[in-house]
C-alpha positions in Angstrom: -7.4 -12.6 -3.9 -8.0 -9.2 -2.3 -11.1 -7.2 -1.2 -11.2 -3.5 -0.6 -14.1 -2.0 1.3 -14.5 1.7 1.1 -16.4 3.0 4.1 -15.8 2.1 7.8 -19.4 2.4 8.9 -21.3 -0.6 10.3 -22.1 -2.1 6.9 -18.5 -1.8 5.6 -17.0 -3.2 8.8 -19.6 -6.1 8.9 -18.8 -6.9 5.3 -15.0 -7.0 6.0 -15.5 -9.2 9.0 -17.2 -11.9 7.0 -14.4 -11.8 4.4 -11.7 -11.8 7.0 -13.4 -14.7 8.8 -13.0 -16.8 5.7 -9.3 -16.1 5.6 -9.3 -13.8 2.7 -7.3 -10.6 2.7 -9.4 -7.5 3.1 -8.7 -3.8 3.7 -11.1 -1.1 4.9 -10.5 2.5 3.8 -12.3 5.6 5.1 -11.7 9.3 4.8 -12.7 10.0 8.4 -10.5 10.0 11.5 -12.5 7.3 13.2 -14.7 4.3 12.2 -18.5 4.5 12.7 -20.0 6.4 9.8 -23.5 7.6 10.8 -23.1 5.9 14.1 -21.0 8.8 15.0 -20.3 10.1 18.6 -18.7 13.4 19.5 -16.9 14.0 22.8 -18.2 16.7 25.1 -17.1 17.3 28.7 -15.4 13.9 28.7 -18.4 11.8 27.5 -19.6 10.8 24.0 -22.8 12.3 22.5 -24.4 10.4 19.7 -24.7 12.7 16.8 -26.0 10.3 14.1 -28.5 7.5 14.7 -30.5 7.9 17.9 -30.8 4.2 18.8 -31.1 0.8 17.2 -33.6 -2.0 17.3 -33.2 -5.8 17.0 -35.3 -8.1 14.8 -32.8 -10.4 12.9 -31.8 -13.4 15.0 -28.2 -13.2 13.9 -28.0 -9.5 14.7 -29.4 -10.4 18.1 -26.4 -12.6 18.7 -24.1 -9.7 17.8 -26.0 -7.4 20.2 -25.8 -10.0 22.9 -22.0 -9.9 22.6 -22.0 -6.1 22.8 -24.2 -6.3 25.9 -22.1 -8.9 27.7 -19.1 -6.6 27.0 -20.9 -3.6 28.5 -21.1 -1.8 25.1 -24.9 -1.9 24.6 -27.9 -1.6 26.8 -31.6 -1.9 26.4 -32.9 1.7 26.7 -36.7 2.1 26.1 -39.6 0.4 24.5 -41.8 3.4 24.6 -41.3 6.8 22.9 -43.1 10.0 23.7 -45.0 11.6 20.9 -45.2 15.4 20.9 -47.6 17.2 18.6 -49.5 20.5 18.8 -48.9 20.9 22.5 -50.1 17.4 23.4 -48.0 14.6 24.7 -48.8 10.9 24.2 -46.9 7.7 24.2 -46.1 5.2 21.5 -45.1 1.6 22.3 -42.8 -0.3 20.0 -39.7 -2.5 19.9 -37.0 -2.2 22.5 -34.6 0.6 21.5 -31.0 0.0 22.4 -28.3 2.5 23.2 -24.5 2.4 23.9 -23.0 3.8 27.1 -19.8 4.7 25.3 -21.6 6.0 22.2 -22.8 4.0 19.1 -19.5 4.4 17.4 -18.0 2.1 20.1 -20.0 -0.8 18.7 -18.5 -0.4 15.2 -15.0 0.0 16.8 -15.4 -3.3 18.6 -16.3 -5.1 15.4 -13.4 -3.5 13.6 -10.7 -4.4 16.2 -9.0 -7.2 14.3 -9.5 -5.7 10.8 -7.0 -3.9 8.6 -8.5 -0.4 8.7 -6.9 2.6 7.1 -8.4 6.0 8.2 -7.8 9.4 6.8 -7.7 7.8 3.3 -10.0 9.4 0.8 -10.7 7.2 -2.3 -11.0 9.3 -5.4 -12.0 6.8 -8.1 -13.3 3.2 -8.5 -12.8 2.0 -12.1 -13.3 -1.1 -14.2 -11.1 -4.0 -13.2 -12.0 -3.2 -10.5 -9.4 -0.7 -9.5 -9.3 1.7 -6.5 -7.3 4.8 -7.4 -5.4 2.7 -9.9 -4.7 -0.3 -7.6 -6.3 -3.6 -8.7 -8.5 -5.7 -6.4 -10.7 -8.7 -6.9 -13.7 -7.1 -5.3 -14.4 -3.5 -4.3 -17.2 -2.6 -2.0 -18.7 0.9 -1.6 -20.4 0.9 1.8 -22.0 4.3 1.8 -25.1 6.3 0.7 -25.8 6.2 -3.1 -24.8 9.9 -3.8 -21.4 9.3 -2.1 -20.8 6.1 -4.1 -21.7 7.9 -7.3 -19.0 10.5 -6.7 -16.2 7.9 -6.9 -17.7 5.5 -9.5 -16.2 5.9 -13.0 -18.8 6.5 -15.7 -20.2 3.5 -17.5 -19.9 1.1 -14.5 -23.0 -1.0 -13.8 -23.3 0.4 -10.2 -23.7 3.9 -11.6 -27.3 3.2 -12.7 -28.1 1.7 -9.2 -26.8 4.8 -7.4 -28.3 7.5 -9.6 -31.6 9.4 -9.3 -32.7 8.2 -5.9 -33.6 11.0 -3.6 -32.2 11.2 0.0 -33.3 13.1 3.0 -30.9 15.4 4.9 -30.9 15.9 8.6 -29.1 18.2 11.0 -28.4 17.0 14.5 -28.0 19.6 17.2 -26.7 18.6 20.7 -27.0 20.9 23.7 -25.7 20.6 27.2 -27.7 22.3 29.9 -26.8 23.4 33.5 -29.5 21.2 35.0 -32.1 18.7 34.0 -35.3 20.7 34.1 -37.4 18.9 31.5 -40.0 16.3 32.4 -39.0 12.6 32.3 -38.2 11.8 28.7 -36.3 9.1 27.0 -36.9 10.3 23.4 -39.8 11.8 21.6 -41.1 11.8 18.1 -42.1 15.4 17.2 -44.9 15.4 14.7 -45.9 18.2 12.3 -43.2 20.6 13.6 -41.5 23.0 11.3 -38.0 22.5 12.9 -37.9 19.2 14.8 -38.6 15.5 14.1 -37.0 13.9 17.2 -35.6 14.9 20.6 -33.5 12.4 22.7 -32.4 12.7 26.3 -28.7 11.7 25.9 -28.2 11.3 29.6 -31.1 8.8 29.8 -29.8 7.2 26.6 -26.3 6.9 28.0 -27.5 6.0 31.5 -25.4 8.6 33.3 -28.2 11.3 33.7 -26.1 14.1 32.3 -28.4 17.0 31.2 -27.8 16.8 27.4 -30.5 16.8 24.7 -30.0 15.9 21.1 -32.4 17.1 18.4 -32.9 16.0 14.8 -34.3 18.5 12.4 -36.7 18.3 9.5 -35.2 18.0 6.0 -36.3 21.6 5.2 -34.2 23.0 8.0 -31.2 20.8 7.0 -31.4 22.0 3.4 -31.7 25.6 4.5 -28.6 25.4 6.6 -26.6 23.0 4.4 -23.7 25.4 3.9 -23.6 26.5 7.6 -24.9 23.8 10.0 -23.9 25.8 13.0 -26.2 28.6 11.8 -29.2 26.4 12.6 -28.3 26.0 16.3 -30.2 29.1 17.6 -33.4 28.0 15.8 -33.2 24.4 17.0 -32.4 25.3 20.6 -35.3 27.8 20.6 -37.6 25.1 19.3 -36.4 22.5 21.8 -36.8 25.0 24.7 -40.3 26.0 23.6 -41.3 22.3 23.1 -40.2 21.2 26.5 -40.8 24.4 28.5 -37.1 25.0 29.3 -36.0 28.3 30.9 -32.3 27.7 31.0 -29.9 28.3 28.1 -27.5 25.6 27.1 -23.9 25.9 28.2 -22.6 24.3 25.0 -24.0 23.3 21.6 -22.8 21.3 18.6 -24.2 20.6 15.2 -23.6 18.0 12.6 -24.9 17.8 9.0 -26.0 14.5 7.5 -26.7 15.3 3.8 -27.7 11.7 3.1 -29.4 10.6 6.3 -31.9 8.2 4.7 -33.3 7.4 1.3 -36.8 8.5 0.4 -37.7 5.0 -0.7 -36.7 1.6 0.6 -35.0 -1.1 -1.5 -36.1 -4.8 -1.5 -32.5 -6.1 -2.2 -30.1 -6.2 0.8 -27.0 -5.5 -1.3 -25.5 -5.5 -4.8 -22.6 -7.4 -6.2 -22.0 -7.0 -9.9 -20.2 -9.4 -12.3 -17.6 -6.6 -12.5 -16.6 -7.1 -8.9 -18.1 -4.0 -7.5 -20.4 -4.3 -4.5 -22.7 -1.8 -2.8 -24.0 -2.1 0.8 -25.4 0.1 3.6 -28.6 1.0 5.4 -29.9 2.3 2.0 -30.3 -1.4 1.0 -33.6 -2.2 2.8 -35.3 0.0 5.4 -33.0 2.6 6.8 -31.9 1.2 10.2 -28.7 0.3 12.0 -29.7 -3.4 11.8 -30.2 -3.0 8.0 -26.6 -1.7 7.7 -25.2 -4.7 9.6 -27.3 -7.2 7.6 -26.5 -5.6 4.3 -22.7 -5.7 4.9 -22.8 -9.2 6.4 -24.8 -10.8 3.5 -22.6 -9.0 1.0 -19.5 -10.3 2.7 -20.8 -13.9 2.6 -21.6 -13.5 -1.1 -18.1 -12.2 -1.8 -16.6 -15.2 0.0 -18.7 -17.6 -2.1 -17.6 -15.9 -5.3 -13.9 -15.8 -4.5 -13.8 -19.4 -3.2 -15.4 -21.0 -6.3 
């Protein structure tokens, strides 16, 4: 029996871990150079900057055990339970669950879970067909751990998973990071930005990482992301200007970076945590449930357990 997981983000790696734990052969394939998916971190000045998810929260007791392991290994740290809210020139605070961060970048958490797995990077899957088959190679189960539109690109017409991944709108986001000469903004962990034409969230990456380095990371509105889809770097001046105006900054950044997330989050949540068809094709990710890092872990973990049950019958 063999299982192929396409996508080395958190959901794909969590799924593969459950399968491997049961002693079944499983391989993870990803077209990227590193694991992590949308928990991506980019290196700047010798330190990682989170360019995807801003943080994660913990509700599920089993996920809490995973997070405890990350924490004891020095990979995760409680960050803040309070977010600033910036709107129309006013600043308020919003209490909520503890937000967690990763000193070495969120990607390091996925890398830790993937350590003992068979992961092949720089491998782009072209087609998943009936059988199931991955680019012509047979498998007992094939998992697509990715946003619906990306899964749809590789699914052969007529497969049951096609209907599940079609016609569901997704919101794009651009992430812009900027390193400044000094930290001249007021104390800020992260802020929701309401009713702004450019920004939805700004995070202090030095506070998030715990090293105090003057780096801000901004997430844009979907409108800005769509307008700059073909040229993400073209949005940098607009985003930097908006951040400086919002926080009253006088200094220009010494470096900037931009990353496009075409499928950052679905417009609507799903009630089901994953899909596993009778044809042996599974779907998982943070699009199965509410769009959170914890959702991605839970989706992949539960799908992995269901795969084990099916193959061990």
